[in-house]
All heavy atoms as an XYZ file, in Angstrom:
540
protein
N     -72.649    209.542    260.715
C     -72.654    210.814    259.956
C     -71.838    210.631    258.686
O     -70.668    210.686    258.745
C     -72.140    211.900    260.812
C     -72.941    212.200    262.012
O     -74.110    212.283    261.892
N     -72.287    212.303    263.221
N     -72.494    210.422    257.694
C     -71.892    210.221    256.324
C     -72.098    211.360    255.342
O     -73.140    211.449    254.718
C     -72.387    208.946    255.685
S     -71.462    208.528    254.209
N     -71.190    212.349    255.371
C     -71.298    213.506    254.551
C     -72.096    214.703    255.074
O     -72.024    215.738    254.628
N     -72.850    214.341    256.073
C     -73.626    215.416    256.717
C     -74.129    215.003    258.104
O     -74.336    213.769    258.293
C     -74.970    215.789    255.818
N     -74.341    215.835    259.015
C     -74.681    215.472    260.221
C     -76.113    214.790    260.240
O     -77.018    215.123    259.613
C     -74.915    216.627    261.207
S     -73.272    217.485    261.604
N     -76.113    213.663    260.941
C     -77.346    212.945    261.050
C     -77.615    211.847    259.875
O     -78.581    211.110    259.941
N     -76.744    212.033    258.820
C     -77.047    211.031    257.647
C     -76.313    209.633    257.996
O     -75.192    209.578    258.208
C     -76.337    211.487    256.350
C     -76.639    210.648    255.231
C     -76.067    211.043    253.901
N     -76.514    212.240    253.557
C     -75.818    213.118    252.645
N     -74.648    212.721    252.132
N     -76.377    214.330    252.330
N     -77.335    208.620    258.079
C     -76.824    207.311    258.451
C     -76.925    206.487    257.299
O     -78.021    206.503    256.598
C     -77.669    206.799    259.656
C     -77.266    205.463    259.982
C     -77.540    207.747    260.819
N     -76.053    205.603    256.940
C     -76.144    204.708    255.857
C     -77.077    203.597    256.275
O     -77.100    203.197    257.424
C     -74.718    204.195    255.472
S     -73.569    205.462    254.894
N     -77.505    202.962    255.148
C     -78.381    201.765    255.439
C     -77.642    200.557    255.925
O     -76.342    200.533    256.037
N     -78.259    199.502    256.314
C     -77.694    198.317    256.876
C     -76.659    197.723    255.962
O     -75.557    197.307    256.391
C     -78.784    197.254    257.150
C     -78.230    195.963    257.668
C     -79.714    197.795    258.241
N     -76.931    197.640    254.678
C     -75.910    197.083    253.704
C     -75.044    198.001    253.027
O     -74.511    197.711    251.980
C     -76.723    196.155    252.692
N     -74.807    199.214    253.628
C     -74.051    200.354    253.056
C     -73.006    200.639    253.897
O     -72.999    200.355    255.114
C     -74.976    201.482    252.843
C     -76.070    201.267    251.769
C     -76.792    202.597    251.595
O     -77.152    203.260    252.561
O     -77.180    202.958    250.477
N     -71.928    201.331    253.302
C     -70.883    201.919    254.057
C     -70.572    203.255    253.593
O     -71.080    203.719    252.506
C     -69.610    200.983    253.983
C     -69.248    200.766    252.520
C     -68.177    201.518    251.950
C     -69.852    199.838    251.771
C     -67.797    201.396    250.716
C     -69.360    199.655    250.474
C     -68.377    200.372    249.936
N     -69.918    204.102    254.381
C     -69.598    205.347    254.145
C     -68.199    205.557    253.423
O     -67.261    205.215    253.895
C     -69.671    206.397    255.236
S     -69.601    208.034    254.950
N     -68.191    206.021    252.256
C     -66.931    206.255    251.440
C     -66.901    207.666    250.829
O     -67.827    207.968    250.059
C     -66.653    205.130    250.430
C     -65.426    205.222    249.636
C     -64.211    205.015    250.548
C     -65.412    204.124    248.535
N     -65.946    208.416    251.049
C     -65.851    209.744    250.581
C     -67.160    210.572    250.780
O     -67.694    211.238    249.796
C     -65.594    209.743    248.986
C     -64.194    209.091    248.742
O     -63.360    209.212    249.481
O     -64.205    208.409    247.636
N     -67.685    210.442    251.974
C     -68.858    211.112    252.390
C     -70.133    210.796    251.672
O     -71.118    211.597    251.626
C     -68.611    212.690    252.372
C     -67.469    213.123    253.180
C     -67.277    214.602    253.142
O     -68.236    215.373    252.946
N     -66.146    215.042    253.643
N     -70.155    209.571    251.036
C     -71.397    209.113    250.403
C     -71.590    207.700    250.804
O     -70.771    206.769    250.879
C     -71.105    209.072    248.928
O     -70.697    210.315    248.456
C     -72.330    208.739    248.113
N     -72.928    207.314    251.128
C     -73.293    205.930    251.481
C     -73.240    205.139    250.097
O     -73.832    205.561    249.078
C     -74.772    205.991    251.989
S     -74.926    206.767    253.601
N     -72.544    204.095    250.250
C     -72.390    203.156    249.099
C     -72.719    201.759    249.535
O     -72.420    201.367    250.630
C     -71.020    203.221    248.532
C     -70.685    204.658    248.061
C     -69.377    204.796    247.421
O     -68.764    203.838    247.029
N     -68.870    206.032    247.297
N     -73.207    200.889    248.577
C     -73.254    199.443    248.714
C     -72.275    198.677    247.994
O     -71.445    199.227    247.155
N     -72.228    197.491    248.320
C     -71.278    196.495    247.584
C     -71.838    196.136    246.234
O     -73.086    196.163    246.013
C     -71.087    195.256    248.317
S     -70.340    195.428    249.975
N     -70.985    195.928    245.212
C     -71.385    195.371    243.895
C     -72.173    194.048    244.052
O     -71.978    193.345    244.985
C     -70.039    195.239    243.154
C     -69.028    195.978    243.821
C     -69.421    196.098    245.393
N     -72.997    193.756    243.161
C     -73.719    192.539    243.024
C     -72.782    191.381    243.195
O     -71.771    191.343    242.587
C     -74.567    192.515    241.735
C     -75.192    191.116    241.585
C     -75.565    193.652    241.663
N     -73.255    190.488    244.023
C     -72.415    189.265    244.213
C     -71.530    189.355    245.462
O     -70.937    188.393    245.870
N     -71.225    190.504    246.052
C     -70.480    190.757    247.147
C     -71.196    191.203    248.323
O     -72.387    191.616    248.228
C     -69.449    191.826    246.888
C     -68.414    191.565    245.615
C     -67.422    192.757    245.534
C     -67.720    190.312    245.824
N     -70.680    190.901    249.521
C     -71.413    191.162    250.799
C     -70.602    192.092    251.678
O     -69.364    191.936    251.576
C     -71.619    189.898    251.554
O     -72.491    189.027    250.845
N     -71.210    192.962    252.365
C     -70.484    193.833    253.297
C     -70.248    193.072    254.623
O     -71.192    192.615    255.180
C     -71.371    195.101    253.543
C     -70.833    196.143    254.442
C     -69.552    196.698    253.749
C     -71.782    197.313    254.705
N     -68.947    193.062    254.972
C     -68.563    192.472    256.234
C     -68.012    193.536    257.211
O     -67.000    194.241    256.782
C     -67.486    191.353    255.938
S     -68.255    189.819    255.336
N     -68.444    193.550    258.297
C     -67.968    194.443    259.375
C     -67.775    195.934    258.990
O     -66.968    196.714    259.338
C     -66.562    194.046    259.928
C     -66.596    192.482    260.177
C     -65.877    191.555    259.338
C     -67.245    191.982    261.218
C     -65.835    190.200    259.702
C     -67.239    190.673    261.546
C     -66.625    189.697    260.713
N     -68.819    196.392    258.078
C     -69.056    197.753    257.782
C     -67.806    198.372    257.098
O     -67.668    199.532    257.054
C     -69.441    198.604    258.953
O     -70.612    198.206    259.439
N     -66.940    197.432    256.539
C     -65.705    198.056    255.840
C     -65.145    197.263    254.752
O     -64.350    197.837    253.878
C     -64.631    198.149    256.857
C     -64.137    196.873    257.423
C     -62.988    197.008    258.496
N     -62.462    195.846    258.929
C     -62.790    195.194    259.866
N     -63.880    195.584    260.648
N     -62.337    193.984    260.250
N     -65.708    196.110    254.357
C     -65.146    195.386    253.191
C     -66.259    194.628    252.433
O     -66.985    194.076    252.985
C     -64.064    194.486    253.703
N     -66.187    194.826    251.107
C     -67.028    193.961    250.292
C     -66.296    192.715    249.919
O     -65.217    192.784    249.353
C     -67.425    194.803    248.980
S     -68.406    196.234    249.352
N     -66.837    191.634    250.213
C     -66.251    190.300    250.027
C     -67.151    189.402    249.222
O     -68.384    189.519    249.360
C     -65.674    189.699    251.250
C     -64.651    190.497    251.979
C     -66.785    189.393    252.240
N     -66.625    188.398    248.595
C     -67.306    187.282    247.990
C     -67.457    186.105    248.939
O     -66.420    185.524    249.254
C     -66.706    186.862    246.691
C     -67.522    185.833    245.868
O     -68.432    185.158    246.537
O     -67.232    185.646    244.800
N     -68.520    186.003    249.618
C     -68.646    184.871    250.639
C     -68.557    183.530    250.073
O     -68.393    182.473    250.773
C     -69.943    184.957    251.349
C     -70.140    186.300    252.171
C     -71.646    186.443    252.719
C     -69.116    186.518    253.274
N     -68.470    183.334    248.797
C     -68.346    182.044    248.120
C     -66.924    181.738    248.001
O     -66.641    180.446    247.868
C     -69.000    182.104    246.778
C     -70.620    182.389    246.791
C     -71.252    181.261    247.603
O     -71.234    180.066    247.232
N     -72.035    181.634    248.602
N     -66.039    182.640    247.959
C     -64.612    182.432    247.689
C     -63.652    182.993    248.663
O     -62.463    182.691    248.645
C     -64.222    182.795    246.341
O     -64.431    184.338    246.088
C     -64.994    182.120    245.283
N     -64.001    183.887    249.565
C     -63.158    184.611    250.393
C     -62.723    183.723    251.609
O     -63.519    183.313    252.466
C     -63.816    185.849    250.962
C     -62.863    186.796    251.652
O     -62.285    186.459    252.761
O     -62.637    187.931    251.165
N     -61.455    183.384    251.807
C     -61.024    182.514    252.852
C     -61.102    183.096    254.221
O     -61.211    182.370    255.204
C     -59.519    182.206    252.639
C     -59.272    181.283    251.363
C     -57.687    180.833    251.294
N     -57.472    179.957    252.379
C     -56.575    180.097    253.317
N     -55.860    181.270    253.408
N     -56.427    179.188    254.304
N     -61.243    184.462    254.368
C     -61.338    184.963    255.597
C     -62.819    185.198    256.098
O     -63.172    185.502    257.117
C     -60.630    186.342    255.746
C     -59.207    186.312    255.371
C     -58.430    185.386    256.487
O     -58.791    185.457    257.601
O     -57.583    184.660    255.973
N     -63.695    185.055    255.005
C     -65.090    185.214    255.272
C     -65.942    184.174    254.341
O     -66.490    184.628    253.407
C     -65.597    186.618    254.830
C     -64.837    187.719    255.635
O     -65.158    187.919    256.845
N     -63.885    188.362    255.072
N     -65.755    183.009    254.753
C     -66.222    181.877    253.956
C     -67.753    181.425    254.423
O     -67.808    180.906    255.447
C     -65.320    180.723    254.067
S     -65.702    179.417    252.824
N     -68.688    181.830    253.579
C     -70.070    181.523    253.813
C     -70.724    182.589    254.666
O     -71.761    182.940    254.357
N     -70.104    183.078    255.703
C     -70.447    184.220    256.477
C     -69.394    185.128    256.857
O     -68.218    184.687    256.848
C     -71.301    183.697    257.763
C     -72.509    182.912    257.387
C     -70.350    182.887    258.644
N     -69.623    186.304    257.198
C     -68.558    187.252    257.682
C     -67.769    186.678    258.908
O     -68.490    186.281    259.872
C     -69.126    188.637    257.909
S     -69.830    189.412    256.473
N     -66.471    186.710    258.752
C     -65.748    186.219    259.950
C     -65.446    184.807    260.102
O     -64.629    184.422    260.899
N     -66.032    183.975    259.154
C     -65.669    182.577    259.201
C     -64.443    182.281    258.333
O     -64.519    182.204    257.071
C     -66.856    181.770    258.593
C     -66.689    180.299    258.631
C     -66.617    179.755    260.166
O     -67.361    180.145    260.964
O     -65.843    178.748    260.356
N     -63.364    182.077    258.969
C     -62.080    181.870    258.192
C     -61.826    180.485    258.080
O     -61.935    179.685    259.031
C     -60.881    182.584    258.987
N     -61.238    180.104    256.891
C     -60.769    178.746    256.621
C     -59.441    178.538    257.279
O     -58.717    179.461    257.506
C     -60.642    178.447    255.132
S     -62.213    178.710    254.268
N     -59.064    177.271    257.571
C     -57.848    176.936    258.156
C     -56.779    177.008    256.964
O     -57.057    177.062    255.816
C     -57.866    175.395    258.536
N     -55.510    177.030    257.378
C     -54.337    177.205    256.552
C     -54.362    176.303    255.353
O     -54.069    176.576    254.206
C     -53.034    177.001    257.302
C     -51.881    177.059    256.419
C     -52.884    178.121    258.373
N     -54.831    174.927    255.633
C     -54.833    173.950    254.528
C     -56.145    173.924    253.803
O     -56.414    172.804    253.152
C     -54.488    172.640    255.152
C     -55.416    172.179    256.106
O     -56.084    172.862    256.743
N     -55.496    170.821    256.244
N     -57.008    174.956    254.022
C     -58.279    174.961    253.361
C     -58.449    176.112    252.435
O     -57.832    177.224    252.498
C     -59.402    174.981    254.396
C     -59.429    173.769    255.193
C     -60.497    173.898    256.282
O     -60.785    174.964    256.784
O     -61.049    172.845    256.664
N     -59.406    175.971    251.417
C     -59.772    177.114    250.612
C     -61.239    177.250    250.666
O     -61.999    176.267    251.056
C     -59.330    176.816    249.011
O     -59.633    178.019    248.322
C     -60.073    175.648    248.552
N     -61.800    178.415    250.314
C     -63.265    178.626    250.399
C     -63.820    178.412    248.919
O     -63.501    179.016    247.926
C     -63.458    180.087    250.796
S     -65.339    180.399    250.923
N     -64.724    177.334    248.849
C     -65.383    177.022    247.613
C     -66.856    176.908    247.865
O     -67.325    176.311    248.725
C     -64.797    175.640    247.143
O     -63.461    175.648    246.970
C     -65.428    175.282    245.854
N     -67.618    177.712    247.026
C     -69.076    177.743    247.129
C     -69.515    178.101    248.579
O     -70.417    177.482    249.066
C     -69.683    176.399    246.606
C     -69.342    176.253    245.172
C     -69.977    174.838    244.778
C     -69.889    177.347    244.269
N     -68.766    178.895    249.368
C     -69.189    179.228    250.674
C     -68.868    178.245    251.821
O     -69.309    178.280    252.852
N     -67.996    177.139    251.506
C     -67.580    176.224    252.400
C     -66.104    176.049    252.409
O     -65.474    176.092    251.404
C     -68.300    174.928    252.069
C     -69.752    174.851    252.250
C     -70.340    173.499    251.949
N     -69.847    172.576    252.977
C     -69.734    171.266    252.592
N     -70.131    170.892    251.434
N     -69.278    170.365    253.432
N     -65.492    175.875    253.594
C     -64.100    175.584    253.650
C     -63.816    174.200    253.273
O     -64.423    173.203    253.806
C     -63.545    175.867    255.119
S     -63.631    177.580    255.566
N     -62.908    173.921    252.338
C     -62.596    172.665    251.732
C     -61.022    172.447    251.836
O     -60.368    173.286    251.460
C     -63.044    172.543    250.332
C     -63.008    171.136    249.783
C     -64.573    173.017    250.073
N     -60.719    171.297    252.273
C     -59.381    170.917    252.448
C     -58.675    170.943    251.014
O     -59.326    170.196    250.062
C     -59.157    169.602    253.102
C     -57.687    169.394    253.580
C     -57.572    168.161    254.380
O     -58.559    167.681    254.928
O     -56.354    167.646    254.661
N     -57.577    171.612    250.966
C     -56.851    171.534    249.626
C     -56.088    170.156    249.634
O     -55.311    169.885    250.602
C     -55.777    172.738    249.570
C     -55.009    172.643    248.337
C     -56.585    174.010    249.699
N     -56.148    169.457    248.499
C     -55.501    168.248    248.406
C     -53.922    168.487    248.247
O     -53.509    169.405    247.739
C     -56.006    167.542    247.091
C     -56.633    168.662    246.384
C     -56.963    169.784    247.308
N     -53.134    167.490    248.772
C     -51.725    167.647    248.838
C     -51.321    167.510    247.380
O     -51.748    166.563    246.615
C     -51.127    166.495    249.613
S     -51.407    166.803    251.360
N     -50.365    168.264    246.780
C     -49.829    168.048    245.402
C     -49.042    166.863    245.227
O     -48.953    166.211    244.195
C     -48.979    169.298    245.235
C     -48.607    169.673    246.540
C     -49.556    169.358    247.568
N     -48.553    166.222    246.280
C     -47.781    164.979    246.253
C     -48.682    163.807    246.417
O     -49.331    163.620    247.408
C     -46.612    164.987    247.280
C     -45.611    163.845    247.188
C     -44.589    164.083    248.277
O     -44.027    165.151    248.407
O     -44.225    163.046    248.917
N     -48.664    162.887    245.488
C     -49.432    161.768    245.544
C     -49.177    160.782    246.723
O     -48.021    160.587    247.019
C     -49.441    160.880    244.212
N     -50.218    160.462    247.449
C     -49.969    159.664    248.620
C     -49.646    160.384    249.949
O     -49.588    159.739    250.992
N     -49.456    161.612    249.806
C     -49.011    162.398    251.003
C     -50.294    162.492    251.961
O     -51.352    162.686    251.402
C     -48.545    163.776    250.716
N     -50.207    162.404    253.243
C     -51.248    162.455    254.173
C     -51.431    163.885    254.764
O     -52.489    164.343    255.201
C     -51.123    161.514    255.300
C     -50.945    160.126    254.902
C     -50.810    159.234    256.155
C     -52.365    159.587    254.321
N     -50.378    164.646    254.631
C     -50.376    166.012    255.166
C     -49.424    167.032    254.294
O     -48.395    166.517    253.921
C     -49.981    165.975    256.689
C     -50.072    167.330    257.216
C     -49.625    167.329    258.694
N     -49.356    168.699    259.026
C     -49.669    169.185    260.205
N     -50.217    168.451    261.076
N     -49.493    170.499    260.476
N     -49.918    168.118    254.012
C     -49.261    169.040    253.277
C     -48.644    170.147    254.295
O     -49.338    170.493    255.163
C     -50.094    169.739    252.311
S     -50.907    168.871    251.077
N     -47.411    170.429    254.100
C     -46.756    171.435    255.020
C     -46.297    172.522    254.177
O     -45.983    172.507    253.018
C     -45.531    170.873    255.725
C     -45.997    169.849    256.827
O     -47.024    170.054    257.471
O     -45.320    168.802    256.952
C-alpha cells in the first residue's frame, strides 16, 4: 500500500513519501530499500547481497583484491 490502499509498486520500484519510485539510470534496487551501483558497491557487487571481502573492492561488478601499498608485501593488514 503505497499512498493508497491497494496501490502496489512495480518490481523495480520502492515506496517513498507515499509514491512509487524507481532508481536512477545505472543503479539497481536491492532488497526493496536501496538504489546501488552493482558495478562499484562493495556490499552488492555484481548482484544484490554479494559483499566483497575486507581486502577487496568492487570493480566492474566483480570483487577484486586490493594490492598492498607496500612493495613486496604478501598481505595487507
